[in-house]
gemmi code that builds the backbone of each chain (N, CA, C; Angstrom):
import gemmi

chains = {
    "A": [
        ("MET", (-9.560, 96.750, 150.695), (-10.045, 96.795, 152.312), (-10.773, 95.348, 152.348)),
        ("THR", (-10.170, 94.335, 152.730), (-10.179, 92.979, 153.043), (-11.303, 93.143, 154.289)),
        ("GLY", (-11.130, 94.017, 155.419), (-11.572, 93.824, 156.697), (-13.368, 94.122, 156.323)),
        ("GLU", (-13.727, 94.917, 155.350), (-14.837, 95.257, 155.081), (-15.443, 94.901, 153.667)),
        ("ALA", (-14.966, 93.369, 153.427), (-15.465, 92.726, 152.781), (-17.295, 92.685, 152.602)),
        ("VAL", (-17.783, 92.714, 151.543), (-19.323, 92.734, 151.506), (-19.614, 91.665, 150.414)),
        ("HIS", (-20.017, 90.472, 150.639), (-20.824, 89.397, 149.701), (-21.774, 89.449, 149.061)),
        ("ASN", (-21.847, 89.166, 147.662), (-22.907, 89.363, 147.086), (-23.274, 88.397, 145.901)),
        ("ARG", (-24.520, 88.072, 145.662), (-25.109, 87.295, 144.433), (-25.365, 87.863, 143.460)),
        ("ILE", (-24.837, 89.145, 142.939), (-25.216, 89.573, 141.852), (-24.696, 88.781, 140.272)),
        ("ALA", (-24.005, 88.144, 140.620), (-23.521, 87.293, 139.343), (-24.721, 86.127, 139.228)),
        ("VAL", (-24.713, 85.373, 140.533), (-26.082, 84.274, 140.580), (-27.292, 84.928, 140.041)),
        ("LEU", (-27.758, 85.824, 140.602), (-29.187, 86.581, 140.210), (-28.999, 86.498, 138.799)),
        ("ARG", (-27.831, 87.281, 138.229), (-27.963, 88.124, 137.067), (-28.300, 86.679, 135.995)),
        ("ALA", (-27.204, 85.756, 136.279), (-27.003, 84.595, 135.297), (-28.591, 83.845, 135.534)),
        ("GLU", (-29.019, 83.534, 136.779), (-30.753, 83.223, 136.847), (-31.800, 83.462, 135.970)),
        ("ARG", (-31.710, 85.147, 135.930), (-32.781, 85.979, 135.486), (-32.280, 85.876, 133.804)),
        ("GLY", (-31.044, 85.519, 133.275), (-30.837, 86.130, 131.980), (-30.301, 87.376, 131.480)),
        ("VAL", (-30.091, 87.866, 132.475), (-29.311, 89.509, 132.622), (-28.034, 89.684, 132.004)),
        ("SER", (-27.295, 90.516, 131.096), (-26.409, 90.717, 131.104), (-25.781, 91.622, 131.854)),
        ("ARG", (-24.372, 92.214, 131.870), (-24.037, 93.011, 132.581), (-24.540, 94.462, 132.063)),
        ("ARG", (-24.450, 94.292, 130.706), (-24.848, 95.767, 129.934), (-26.170, 96.190, 130.213)),
        ("GLN", (-27.056, 94.897, 130.238), (-28.504, 95.191, 130.730), (-28.852, 95.541, 132.285)),
        ("LEU", (-27.899, 95.151, 132.985), (-27.997, 95.616, 134.408), (-27.571, 96.978, 134.673)),
        ("ALA", (-26.471, 96.937, 133.987), (-25.779, 98.428, 134.501), (-26.932, 99.861, 133.543)),
        ("ASP", (-27.362, 99.306, 132.375), (-28.184, 100.268, 131.698), (-29.628, 100.592, 132.906)),
        ("ALA", (-30.186, 99.620, 133.150), (-31.169, 99.445, 134.453), (-30.636, 100.258, 135.649)),
        ("LEU", (-29.630, 100.149, 136.232), (-29.035, 100.781, 137.361), (-28.144, 102.028, 137.148)),
        ("GLY", (-28.255, 102.627, 135.856), (-27.593, 104.058, 135.650), (-26.304, 103.913, 135.694)),
        ("ILE", (-25.358, 102.847, 135.624), (-23.772, 102.538, 136.194), (-23.285, 102.062, 134.826)),
        ("HIS", (-21.976, 102.338, 134.944), (-21.085, 101.726, 133.562), (-21.013, 100.259, 133.752)),
        ("TYR", (-20.862, 99.553, 132.882), (-21.012, 97.972, 132.866), (-19.954, 97.366, 133.484)),
        ("GLN", (-18.728, 97.792, 133.453), (-17.500, 97.509, 134.049), (-17.518, 97.517, 135.890)),
        ("THR", (-18.702, 98.644, 135.963), (-18.688, 98.856, 137.495), (-19.351, 97.428, 138.038)),
        ("VAL", (-20.402, 96.748, 136.959), (-21.130, 95.348, 137.482), (-20.235, 94.302, 137.733)),
        ("GLY", (-19.235, 94.689, 136.874), (-17.818, 93.447, 136.895), (-17.228, 93.643, 138.115)),
        ("TYR", (-17.174, 95.342, 138.396), (-15.977, 94.960, 140.079), (-17.130, 94.860, 141.251)),
        ("LEU", (-18.278, 95.071, 141.059), (-19.254, 94.543, 142.292), (-19.368, 93.228, 142.322)),
        ("GLU", (-19.315, 92.408, 141.030), (-19.241, 90.743, 141.242), (-17.950, 90.070, 141.492)),
        ("ARG", (-16.852, 90.774, 141.249), (-15.473, 90.298, 142.002), (-15.360, 91.005, 143.083)),
        ("GLY", (-16.352, 91.699, 143.837), (-16.199, 91.869, 144.974), (-15.049, 93.133, 145.318)),
        ("GLU", (-14.582, 93.755, 144.039), (-13.619, 94.663, 144.369), (-14.383, 96.223, 144.519)),
        ("TYR", (-15.142, 96.227, 144.600), (-15.961, 97.718, 144.871), (-17.366, 96.949, 145.790)),
        ("ASN", (-17.441, 98.112, 146.759), (-18.632, 97.769, 147.899), (-19.624, 98.711, 147.244)),
        ("PRO", (-20.831, 98.723, 146.927), (-21.610, 99.893, 146.373), (-22.183, 100.579, 147.676)),
        ("SER", (-22.809, 101.703, 147.334), (-23.221, 102.720, 148.338), (-24.781, 101.718, 148.643)),
        ("LEU", (-25.156, 102.517, 149.965), (-26.643, 102.058, 150.355), (-27.510, 102.021, 149.102)),
        ("PHE", (-27.394, 103.673, 148.629), (-28.300, 103.756, 147.244), (-28.326, 102.779, 146.613)),
        ("LEU", (-27.028, 102.385, 145.702), (-26.988, 101.471, 144.688), (-27.460, 100.153, 145.334)),
        ("ALA", (-27.058, 99.873, 146.637), (-27.243, 98.537, 146.637), (-28.995, 98.189, 146.934)),
        ("LEU", (-29.685, 99.224, 147.425), (-31.143, 99.291, 147.091), (-31.718, 99.079, 145.695)),
        ("LYS", (-31.177, 99.586, 145.026), (-31.532, 99.606, 143.826), (-31.079, 98.325, 142.917)),
        ("ILE", (-30.164, 97.765, 143.436), (-29.700, 96.282, 142.994), (-31.032, 95.323, 143.224)),
        ("ALA", (-31.157, 95.299, 144.839), (-31.758, 94.666, 145.340), (-33.409, 94.765, 144.631)),
        ("ASP", (-33.956, 95.989, 144.229), (-35.013, 96.159, 143.614), (-35.085, 96.124, 142.265)),
        ("PHE", (-34.247, 95.833, 141.544), (-34.098, 95.541, 140.166), (-34.372, 93.993, 139.884)),
        ("PHE", (-33.886, 93.173, 141.463), (-33.993, 91.803, 141.269), (-35.111, 91.495, 141.904)),
        ("GLU", (-35.957, 92.403, 142.375), (-37.279, 92.040, 143.266), (-36.884, 91.286, 144.514)),
        ("VAL", (-35.901, 91.270, 145.359), (-35.658, 90.477, 145.972), (-35.458, 91.492, 147.607)),
        ("PRO", (-35.564, 91.208, 148.536), (-34.777, 91.712, 149.977), (-33.367, 91.910, 149.943)),
        ("MET", (-32.722, 93.054, 150.298), (-31.227, 93.494, 150.532), (-30.622, 92.065, 150.614)),
        ("GLU", (-30.798, 91.215, 152.037), (-29.842, 90.252, 152.285), (-29.758, 89.043, 151.609)),
        ("VAL", (-30.833, 88.711, 150.458), (-30.677, 88.056, 149.288), (-29.412, 88.085, 148.629)),
        ("VAL", (-29.246, 89.693, 148.283), (-28.309, 89.942, 147.698), (-26.760, 90.292, 148.159)),
        ("PHE", (-26.978, 90.636, 149.232), (-25.627, 91.444, 149.734), (-25.792, 90.263, 151.341)),
        ("SER", (-24.414, 90.533, 151.929), (-24.255, 89.686, 153.163), (-22.546, 90.265, 153.898)),
        ("LEU", (-22.714, 90.094, 154.893), (-21.368, 90.448, 155.657), (-20.201, 89.445, 155.576)),
        ("HIS", (-21.396, 87.987, 155.588), (-20.393, 86.502, 155.705), (-20.635, 85.707, 154.436)),
        ("PRO", (-19.736, 85.287, 153.705), (-19.907, 84.593, 152.513), (-20.990, 83.645, 152.063)),
        ("PHE", (-21.861, 83.584, 151.075), (-22.727, 82.982, 150.961), (-22.601, 81.154, 150.886)),
        ("PRO", (-23.361, 80.251, 151.505), (-23.110, 79.146, 151.505), (-22.983, 78.596, 149.936)),
        ("LEU", (-22.107, 77.653, 149.385), (-22.763, 77.357, 148.058), (-23.543, 76.835, 147.992)),
        ("LEU", (-24.564, 76.707, 146.397), (-25.385, 76.017, 146.063), (-25.403, 74.480, 146.455)),
        ("GLY", (-26.320, 73.582, 147.173), (-26.594, 72.433, 147.490), (-25.363, 71.774, 148.957)),
        ("SER", (-24.907, 72.987, 149.002), (-23.870, 72.348, 150.435), (-24.282, 72.013, 151.755)),
        ("GLU", (-25.869, 72.485, 151.549), (-26.479, 72.054, 153.009), (-26.863, 70.434, 152.830)),
        ("GLY", (-27.308, 70.266, 151.814), (-27.760, 68.672, 151.274), (-26.533, 68.018, 151.752)),
        ("MET", (-25.352, 68.384, 151.406), (-24.112, 67.678, 151.061), (-23.974, 67.461, 152.580)),
        ("THR", (-24.421, 68.131, 153.556), (-23.781, 67.545, 155.165), (-24.507, 67.039, 155.901)),
        ("ARG", (-25.774, 66.666, 155.035), (-26.811, 65.904, 155.709), (-26.543, 64.286, 155.601)),
    ],
    "B": [
        ("MET", (-11.092, 119.153, 128.199), (-10.689, 118.089, 127.194), (-11.925, 117.583, 126.912)),
        ("ASN", (-12.512, 117.743, 125.511), (-14.013, 117.260, 125.145), (-14.021, 115.954, 125.403)),
        ("GLU", (-15.566, 115.563, 125.388), (-15.425, 114.337, 125.790), (-15.734, 113.221, 124.385)),
        ("LEU", (-15.299, 112.283, 124.544), (-15.370, 111.435, 123.222), (-16.672, 110.784, 123.524)),
        ("SER", (-17.296, 110.177, 122.398), (-18.396, 109.638, 122.112), (-18.019, 107.988, 122.473)),
        ("PRO", (-18.795, 107.125, 122.821), (-18.304, 105.756, 122.478), (-18.158, 105.069, 121.137)),
        ("ARG", (-18.323, 105.858, 120.184), (-17.955, 105.147, 118.912), (-16.239, 105.698, 118.838)),
        ("GLN", (-15.901, 106.875, 119.368), (-14.596, 107.360, 118.936), (-13.648, 106.763, 119.863)),
        ("VAL", (-14.522, 106.052, 121.132), (-13.508, 105.537, 122.130), (-12.936, 104.087, 121.381)),
        ("GLU", (-14.302, 103.704, 120.800), (-13.734, 102.553, 120.056), (-12.975, 102.567, 119.030)),
        ("GLU", (-13.206, 103.420, 118.043), (-12.089, 103.898, 117.294), (-10.929, 103.914, 117.529)),
        ("LEU", (-10.585, 104.623, 118.632), (-9.299, 105.010, 119.480), (-8.720, 103.726, 119.545)),
        ("LYS", (-9.313, 102.660, 120.536), (-8.787, 101.436, 120.979), (-8.508, 100.487, 119.483)),
        ("SER", (-9.100, 100.565, 118.676), (-9.126, 99.864, 117.430), (-7.486, 100.181, 116.811)),
        ("THR", (-6.894, 101.560, 116.830), (-5.875, 101.863, 116.345), (-4.312, 101.368, 117.384)),
        ("MET", (-4.877, 100.920, 118.540), (-3.780, 100.044, 119.083), (-4.066, 99.040, 119.825)),
        ("PRO", (-2.847, 97.948, 120.186), (-3.012, 96.404, 120.404), (-3.649, 96.496, 121.841)),
        ("PRO", (-4.528, 95.640, 122.159), (-5.250, 95.485, 123.507), (-4.202, 95.534, 124.519)),
        ("ALA", (-3.374, 95.018, 124.529), (-2.054, 94.810, 125.371), (-1.831, 96.225, 126.138)),
        ("TRP", (-1.896, 97.075, 125.233), (-1.490, 98.666, 125.355), (-2.108, 99.262, 127.025)),
        ("TYR", (-3.548, 98.910, 126.379), (-4.478, 99.754, 127.567), (-5.288, 98.298, 128.393)),
        ("GLY", (-5.171, 97.235, 128.231), (-5.956, 96.206, 128.364), (-5.148, 95.415, 129.696)),
        ("THR", (-3.581, 95.584, 129.534), (-2.985, 94.967, 130.829), (-2.097, 95.997, 131.618)),
        ("ARG", (-2.099, 95.465, 133.099), (-1.302, 96.712, 133.974), (0.128, 96.869, 133.197)),
        ("ARG", (0.604, 96.093, 132.718), (2.374, 95.979, 132.494), (2.246, 97.100, 131.285)),
        ("GLY", (1.023, 96.825, 130.176), (0.862, 97.918, 129.423), (0.646, 99.364, 129.497)),
        ("ARG", (-0.423, 99.647, 130.754), (-0.459, 100.676, 131.458), (0.209, 101.376, 132.136)),
        ("ARG", (1.245, 100.518, 132.651), (2.470, 101.223, 133.277), (3.712, 101.411, 132.880)),
        ("THR", (3.450, 100.978, 131.308), (4.590, 101.159, 130.520), (4.414, 102.574, 129.855)),
        ("ALA", (2.952, 102.809, 129.749), (2.440, 104.241, 129.279), (2.618, 105.298, 130.600)),
        ("ALA", (2.458, 104.926, 131.678), (2.570, 105.909, 132.768), (3.957, 106.543, 132.973)),
        ("GLY", (5.148, 105.078, 132.680), (6.591, 105.532, 132.420), (7.131, 106.634, 131.277)),
        ("MET", (6.040, 106.398, 130.191), (6.226, 107.198, 129.093), (5.909, 108.743, 129.426)),
        ("GLY", (4.913, 108.758, 130.328), (4.143, 110.093, 130.790), (5.303, 110.827, 131.690)),
        ("VAL", (6.004, 110.206, 132.549), (6.984, 110.496, 133.256), (8.401, 111.324, 132.396)),
        ("ALA", (8.391, 110.408, 131.413), (9.284, 110.968, 130.593), (9.027, 112.072, 129.924)),
        ("ALA", (7.940, 112.234, 129.285), (6.944, 113.373, 129.108), (7.382, 114.470, 129.877)),
        ("LEU", (7.008, 114.284, 131.064), (6.815, 115.563, 132.139), (8.286, 115.841, 132.372)),
        ("ALA", (9.040, 114.594, 132.167), (10.987, 115.042, 132.521), (11.311, 116.498, 131.613)),
        ("LEU", (10.858, 115.782, 130.361), (11.201, 116.698, 129.166), (10.632, 118.197, 129.436)),
        ("VAL", (9.395, 118.175, 129.924), (8.988, 119.604, 130.122), (9.512, 120.716, 131.365)),
        ("TRP", (10.128, 119.657, 132.075), (10.850, 119.900, 133.611), (12.319, 120.420, 132.433)),
        ("ALA", (12.804, 119.616, 131.737), (14.140, 120.118, 131.369), (14.143, 121.294, 130.555)),
        ("ILE", (13.022, 121.789, 130.049), (12.626, 123.360, 129.179), (13.325, 124.490, 130.237)),
        ("PRO", (12.785, 124.733, 131.227), (13.332, 125.903, 132.127), (15.029, 126.064, 132.257)),
        ("PHE", (15.454, 124.681, 132.632), (16.734, 124.862, 132.722), (17.761, 124.576, 131.319)),
        ("THR", (17.398, 124.198, 130.247), (18.098, 124.580, 128.802), (17.794, 125.836, 128.516)),
        ("SER", (16.560, 126.419, 129.149), (16.290, 127.947, 128.461), (17.360, 128.702, 128.865)),
        ("TRP", (17.439, 128.363, 130.402), (18.656, 128.999, 131.396), (19.790, 129.186, 130.914)),
        ("ALA", (20.096, 127.746, 130.684), (21.622, 127.325, 130.548), (22.089, 128.419, 128.473)),
        ("LEU", (20.722, 127.979, 127.883), (21.187, 128.708, 126.633), (20.784, 129.880, 126.306)),
        ("GLY", (19.887, 130.291, 127.033), (19.435, 131.636, 126.707), (20.235, 132.903, 127.051)),
        ("PRO", (19.408, 133.934, 126.976), (18.698, 134.213, 125.536), (18.947, 134.168, 124.389)),
        ("GLY", (18.105, 133.814, 123.497), (18.338, 133.558, 122.238), (17.695, 132.619, 121.358)),
        ("SER", (17.904, 132.612, 119.894), (17.291, 131.735, 118.967), (17.613, 130.326, 119.725)),
        ("THR", (18.635, 129.797, 120.055), (19.095, 128.534, 120.337), (18.088, 128.076, 121.122)),
        ("ALA", (18.152, 129.000, 122.108), (16.938, 128.965, 123.571), (15.664, 128.299, 123.004)),
        ("SER", (15.294, 129.106, 122.359), (13.872, 129.198, 121.587), (13.401, 128.199, 120.790)),
        ("TRP", (14.352, 127.393, 120.013), (14.529, 126.348, 119.021), (14.385, 125.176, 119.961)),
        ("THR", (15.303, 124.889, 120.836), (15.193, 123.854, 121.825), (13.922, 123.751, 122.601)),
        ("THR", (13.567, 124.970, 123.252), (12.155, 124.803, 124.044), (11.116, 124.395, 122.898)),
        ("LEU", (11.183, 124.830, 121.837), (9.664, 124.338, 120.408), (10.166, 122.984, 120.654)),
        ("GLY", (11.264, 122.374, 120.292), (11.556, 120.861, 120.130), (11.091, 120.155, 121.047)),
        ("LEU", (11.628, 120.536, 122.393), (11.192, 119.642, 123.460), (9.831, 119.676, 123.889)),
        ("ILE", (9.259, 121.138, 123.588), (7.878, 120.664, 123.749), (7.141, 119.884, 122.994)),
        ("ALA", (7.561, 120.036, 121.431), (6.839, 119.263, 120.840), (6.958, 117.604, 121.068)),
        ("ALA", (8.316, 117.237, 121.201), (8.661, 115.925, 121.595), (7.735, 115.766, 122.949)),
        ("ALA", (7.171, 116.179, 124.142), (6.906, 116.138, 125.446), (5.123, 116.059, 124.836)),
        ("LEU", (4.714, 116.647, 124.126), (3.549, 116.759, 123.346), (3.143, 115.611, 122.783)),
        ("LEU", (4.052, 115.075, 121.731), (3.814, 113.960, 120.973), (3.735, 112.877, 121.877)),
        ("ILE", (4.714, 112.447, 123.089), (5.009, 111.517, 123.826), (3.446, 111.467, 124.749)),
        ("TYR", (3.086, 112.587, 125.216), (1.969, 112.629, 126.059), (0.568, 112.346, 125.521)),
        ("CYS", (0.485, 112.352, 124.044), (-0.743, 112.235, 123.299), (-1.004, 110.521, 123.143)),
        ("GLY", (0.233, 110.110, 123.236), (0.302, 108.698, 123.432), (-0.471, 107.900, 124.695)),
        ("VAL", (0.166, 108.482, 125.486), (-0.175, 108.071, 127.028), (-1.738, 108.465, 127.232)),
        ("LEU", (-1.954, 109.606, 126.873), (-3.545, 110.056, 126.949), (-4.319, 108.838, 126.195)),
        ("ALA", (-4.081, 108.391, 124.920), (-4.540, 107.601, 124.089), (-5.006, 106.228, 124.990)),
        ("VAL", (-3.690, 105.799, 125.727), (-3.861, 104.286, 126.046), (-4.860, 104.692, 127.503)),
        ("LEU", (-4.666, 105.942, 128.080), (-5.758, 105.985, 129.376), (-7.150, 106.204, 129.096)),
        ("VAL", (-7.268, 106.740, 127.572), (-8.684, 106.859, 127.380), (-9.187, 105.328, 126.926)),
        ("ALA", (-8.390, 104.408, 126.482), (-9.137, 103.404, 126.152), (-9.318, 102.458, 127.464)),
        ("ALA", (-8.315, 102.853, 128.250), (-8.211, 101.663, 129.344), (-9.602, 102.159, 130.525)),
        ("THR", (-9.727, 103.461, 130.194), (-10.888, 103.598, 131.078), (-12.281, 103.825, 130.072)),
        ("ASP", (-12.133, 103.420, 128.953), (-13.429, 103.639, 128.132), (-14.061, 105.011, 127.806)),
        ("GLY", (-12.992, 105.994, 128.146), (-13.538, 107.354, 127.809), (-13.926, 107.890, 129.336)),
        ("ALA", (-13.662, 107.090, 130.355), (-14.216, 107.855, 131.473), (-13.424, 109.455, 131.982)),
        ("VAL", (-11.682, 108.952, 131.393), (-11.250, 109.877, 131.915), (-11.656, 111.206, 130.973)),
        ("THR", (-12.294, 111.527, 129.903), (-12.533, 112.626, 129.368), (-14.101, 113.263, 130.097)),
        ("ARG", (-14.649, 112.383, 130.607), (-16.038, 112.680, 131.018), (-16.183, 113.558, 132.353)),
        ("ASP", (-17.145, 114.201, 132.024), (-17.739, 115.318, 133.301), (-17.767, 114.437, 134.447)),
        ("GLU", (-17.676, 114.958, 135.705), (-17.739, 114.424, 136.968), (-19.239, 113.771, 136.721)),
        ("ARG", (-20.370, 114.927, 136.744), (-21.522, 114.477, 136.799), (-22.099, 113.196, 136.010)),
        ("LYS", (-21.285, 112.778, 134.731), (-21.493, 111.798, 134.201), (-20.932, 110.435, 134.615)),
        ("LEU", (-20.322, 110.252, 135.714), (-19.563, 108.934, 136.011), (-20.409, 108.654, 137.329)),
        ("ASP", (-20.310, 107.319, 137.257), (-21.100, 106.203, 138.040), (-20.402, 106.178, 139.589)),
        ("GLU", (-21.000, 106.148, 140.904), (-20.271, 106.479, 141.811), (-18.900, 105.606, 141.991)),
        ("ARG", (-18.821, 104.233, 141.710), (-17.358, 103.794, 141.287), (-16.249, 104.587, 140.494)),
        ("GLN", (-16.822, 104.983, 139.652), (-15.923, 105.562, 138.653), (-15.244, 107.078, 139.011)),
        ("LEU", (-16.315, 107.844, 140.128), (-16.155, 108.807, 140.822), (-15.486, 108.550, 142.035)),
        ("ALA", (-15.143, 107.580, 142.848), (-14.117, 107.248, 143.973), (-12.888, 106.823, 143.637)),
        ("GLU", (-13.002, 106.324, 142.187), (-11.761, 106.085, 141.465), (-10.757, 107.252, 141.069)),
        ("ARG", (-11.724, 108.191, 140.558), (-10.874, 109.344, 140.215), (-10.843, 110.578, 141.629)),
        ("ARG", (-11.550, 110.316, 142.229), (-10.923, 110.700, 143.561), (-9.759, 110.467, 144.232)),
        ("ARG", (-9.772, 108.713, 144.371), (-8.557, 108.548, 144.957), (-7.164, 108.774, 144.047)),
        ("ILE", (-7.267, 108.697, 142.745), (-6.258, 109.236, 141.636), (-5.820, 110.576, 142.048)),
        ("ASP", (-6.836, 111.557, 142.174), (-6.765, 112.989, 142.155), (-5.956, 113.172, 143.715)),
        ("ALA", (-6.019, 112.217, 144.889), (-5.675, 112.628, 145.887), (-4.023, 112.149, 145.853)),
        ("VAL", (-3.927, 111.118, 145.315), (-2.261, 110.573, 144.984), (-1.632, 111.430, 143.994)),
        ("ALA", (-2.519, 112.154, 143.241), (-1.876, 112.786, 142.240), (-1.323, 114.139, 142.855)),
        ("HIS", (-2.252, 114.787, 143.798), (-2.368, 115.758, 144.732), (-0.798, 115.414, 145.408)),
        ("ARG", (-0.934, 114.494, 146.207), (0.428, 114.347, 146.888), (1.856, 114.385, 145.830)),
        ("VAL", (1.725, 113.447, 144.831), (3.008, 113.520, 144.333), (3.452, 115.062, 143.472)),
        ("SER", (2.433, 115.694, 143.118), (2.462, 117.029, 142.698), (3.297, 118.261, 143.630)),
        ("ALA", (2.827, 117.955, 145.079), (3.056, 118.525, 146.115), (4.721, 118.533, 146.638)),
        ("LEU", (5.136, 117.042, 146.377), (6.578, 116.564, 146.506), (7.257, 117.215, 145.309)),
        ("MET", (6.656, 117.186, 143.963), (7.514, 117.566, 142.979), (7.808, 119.385, 142.959)),
        ("LEU", (6.530, 119.948, 143.333), (7.109, 121.299, 143.199), (7.907, 121.735, 144.534)),
        ("GLY", (7.678, 121.132, 145.534), (8.613, 121.344, 146.747), (9.768, 121.031, 146.423)),
        ("THR", (10.228, 119.831, 145.296), (11.574, 119.860, 145.268), (12.352, 120.938, 144.131)),
        ("ALA", (11.048, 121.041, 143.231), (11.391, 122.310, 142.022), (11.932, 123.488, 142.806)),
        ("ALA", (11.082, 123.723, 143.817), (11.751, 125.258, 144.958), (12.750, 125.027, 145.484)),
        ("LEU", (13.000, 123.658, 146.052), (14.198, 123.777, 146.461), (15.727, 123.665, 145.721)),
        ("LEU", (15.126, 123.102, 144.346), (15.974, 123.261, 143.304), (16.592, 124.681, 142.763)),
        ("VAL", (15.609, 125.680, 143.017), (15.529, 127.287, 142.433), (16.645, 127.741, 143.659)),
        ("ALA", (16.161, 127.318, 144.926), (16.887, 127.944, 146.302), (18.510, 127.586, 145.836)),
        ("ALA", (18.259, 126.477, 145.512), (20.090, 125.521, 145.460), (20.796, 126.286, 144.406)),
        ("PHE", (20.012, 126.956, 143.319), (21.059, 127.524, 142.065), (21.132, 128.704, 142.807)),
        ("GLY", (20.170, 129.267, 143.303), (20.023, 130.775, 143.761), (20.718, 131.259, 145.287)),
        ("ALA", (21.402, 129.834, 145.680), (21.857, 130.096, 146.970), (23.062, 131.065, 147.281)),
        ("THR", (23.829, 131.281, 146.388), (25.071, 132.093, 146.333), (24.708, 133.826, 146.140)),
        ("ASP", (23.290, 133.721, 145.330), (23.459, 135.313, 144.897), (22.316, 135.480, 145.458)),
        ("HIS", (22.163, 137.051, 145.946), (20.344, 137.348, 146.538), (19.893, 137.760, 145.255)),
        ("VAL", (20.425, 138.094, 144.010), (19.569, 138.233, 143.028), (20.000, 136.819, 141.925)),
        ("LEU", (18.780, 136.962, 141.463), (19.034, 135.606, 140.133), (18.694, 136.046, 138.973)),
        ("THR", (19.235, 136.180, 138.377), (19.062, 136.356, 136.631), (18.738, 135.242, 135.617)),
        ("VAL", (17.337, 135.399, 135.320), (17.116, 134.373, 134.783), (16.499, 134.868, 133.409)),
        ("PRO", (16.594, 134.325, 132.293), (15.968, 134.708, 130.928), (14.461, 134.397, 131.115)),
        ("THR", (13.516, 135.654, 130.689), (12.352, 135.717, 130.508), (11.811, 134.057, 130.187)),
        ("LEU", (12.350, 133.811, 128.785), (11.382, 132.643, 128.680), (11.678, 131.215, 129.731)),
        ("ALA", (12.958, 131.347, 130.237), (13.040, 130.013, 131.312), (12.008, 130.486, 132.187)),
        ("ALA", (12.114, 131.300, 132.798), (10.823, 132.142, 133.998), (9.652, 131.493, 133.671)),
        ("PHE", (9.128, 131.868, 132.618), (7.841, 131.439, 132.000), (7.797, 129.775, 131.505)),
        ("MET", (8.667, 129.529, 131.371), (8.525, 127.915, 131.181), (8.784, 126.909, 132.518)),
        ("TYR", (9.334, 127.577, 133.411), (9.071, 126.899, 134.780), (7.620, 126.987, 135.495)),
        ("VAL", (7.262, 128.663, 135.162), (5.900, 127.959, 135.561), (5.070, 127.235, 134.642)),
        ("GLY", (5.313, 127.340, 133.365), (4.587, 126.601, 132.342), (4.657, 124.879, 132.774)),
        ("ALA", (5.583, 124.821, 133.061), (5.874, 123.104, 133.666), (5.315, 122.844, 134.756)),
        ("ALA", (5.078, 123.760, 135.914), (4.346, 123.682, 136.973), (2.852, 123.513, 136.520)),
        ("TRP", (2.382, 124.115, 135.481), (0.934, 124.243, 135.368), (0.636, 122.401, 134.294)),
        ("ALA", (2.058, 122.243, 133.653), (1.660, 121.157, 132.915), (1.650, 120.243, 133.979)),
        ("SER", (2.381, 120.066, 135.050), (2.629, 118.707, 135.886), (1.348, 118.577, 136.621)),
        ("HIS", (0.402, 119.765, 136.814), (-0.748, 119.896, 137.817), (-1.825, 119.127, 136.862)),
        ("LYS", (-1.717, 119.444, 135.364), (-2.589, 118.649, 134.304), (-2.330, 117.334, 134.103)),
        ("VAL", (-0.909, 116.868, 133.965), (-0.959, 115.428, 133.232), (-0.387, 114.660, 134.478)),
        ("ILE", (-0.068, 115.030, 135.859), (0.219, 114.149, 136.696), (-0.939, 113.214, 137.151)),
        ("PRO", (-1.990, 113.799, 137.337), (-3.304, 112.882, 137.473), (-3.471, 111.590, 136.467)),
        ("HIS", (-3.307, 111.868, 135.197), (-3.404, 110.927, 134.114), (-2.217, 110.121, 134.477)),
        ("ILE", (-1.118, 110.342, 134.544), (-0.045, 109.553, 134.713), (-0.303, 108.508, 135.843)),
        ("VAL", (-0.536, 109.262, 137.357), (-0.955, 108.147, 138.159), (-2.338, 107.489, 138.030)),
        ("ALA", (-3.140, 107.616, 137.025), (-4.386, 106.631, 136.520), (-4.138, 105.438, 135.898)),
        ("CYS", (-3.125, 105.935, 134.923), (-2.127, 104.906, 134.187), (-1.363, 104.468, 135.029)),
        ("TRP", (-1.153, 104.378, 136.415), (-0.188, 103.559, 137.018), (-0.925, 102.531, 138.090)),
        ("LEU", (-2.182, 103.315, 138.564), (-3.161, 102.629, 139.689), (-4.403, 101.706, 139.423)),
        ("LEU", (-4.761, 102.122, 137.684), (-5.906, 101.370, 137.154), (-6.033, 99.609, 137.453)),
        ("PRO", (-7.001, 99.058, 138.223), (-7.033, 97.611, 138.130), (-7.511, 97.276, 136.416)),
        ("ASP", (-7.170, 96.169, 136.184), (-7.817, 95.640, 135.135), (-9.314, 95.653, 135.212)),
        ("ALA", (-9.662, 95.684, 134.146), (-11.342, 96.008, 133.921), (-11.749, 94.485, 134.152)),
        ("PRO", (-12.794, 94.215, 134.359), (-13.572, 93.071, 134.284), (-13.871, 92.442, 132.614)),
        ("GLY", (-14.265, 91.602, 132.397), (-14.584, 91.351, 130.804), (-16.196, 91.820, 130.623)),
        ("ASP", (-16.667, 91.559, 129.539), (-17.906, 91.837, 129.099), (-18.909, 90.735, 129.966)),
        ("GLU", (-18.469, 89.500, 130.094), (-19.538, 88.599, 130.725), (-18.390, 87.916, 131.427)),
    ],
}
model = gemmi.Model(1)
for chain_id, residues in chains.items():
    chain = gemmi.Chain(chain_id)
    for i, (resn, *xyz) in enumerate(residues, 1):
        res = gemmi.Residue()
        res.name, res.seqid = resn, gemmi.SeqId(i, " ")
        for name, pos in zip(("N", "CA", "C"), xyz):
            atom = gemmi.Atom()
            atom.name, atom.element = name, gemmi.Element(name[0])
            atom.pos, atom.b_iso = gemmi.Position(*pos), 0.0
            res.add_atom(atom)
        chain.add_residue(res)
    model.add_chain(chain)
structure = gemmi.Structure()
structure.add_model(model)
structure.setup_entities()
């Protein structure tokens, strides 16, 4: 469903916090492969799961999920 | 089917090369074998009809059932390994993605089953088109219903083997 793509920063946040896929999956009560599918953008979470993910990382939803691609790190500095 | 523990799933995985369950090609080969097993099951009513009634029909039926079961066990083992045991798990224990995947597979399997049973009904109608009374050995009639039941149980597994995407790695 490319027309309904939801972009996310789960992989970035997970790497930043040093959390493995299995640890995140256990905390969210989902299978570790589901975390992989979410990160690859091959599965869009329900609102409930999206809220749980944002809650886990203690950030607002829009920090984790967006309808538009997230800018690459440092890309703003490159354009100056 | 009884639910397998994570350790049992790991043991099962260790009995086969990862390419069998970890690649789309491996899983689709398993799906092809599943189709072959189902074809054997559907051959039983027709061989029973042609050979029966008698001991030849009974022994042929038993042989075909044994061959189909043997092949199907291999297909199921690949599927269990590919889904990390999710295929044997109760719906209540699946997460939302696994549940969505199972429902998608069930929807496709439902369409495939409907097509197959419709074709089987047409075949029976074609065989009996010349006579108003169709004389069928009891074993053949029983195996016809048995093949329909087996299709209902097996087709979702074949469809799952065919459709499953490659799972992401651990990290």
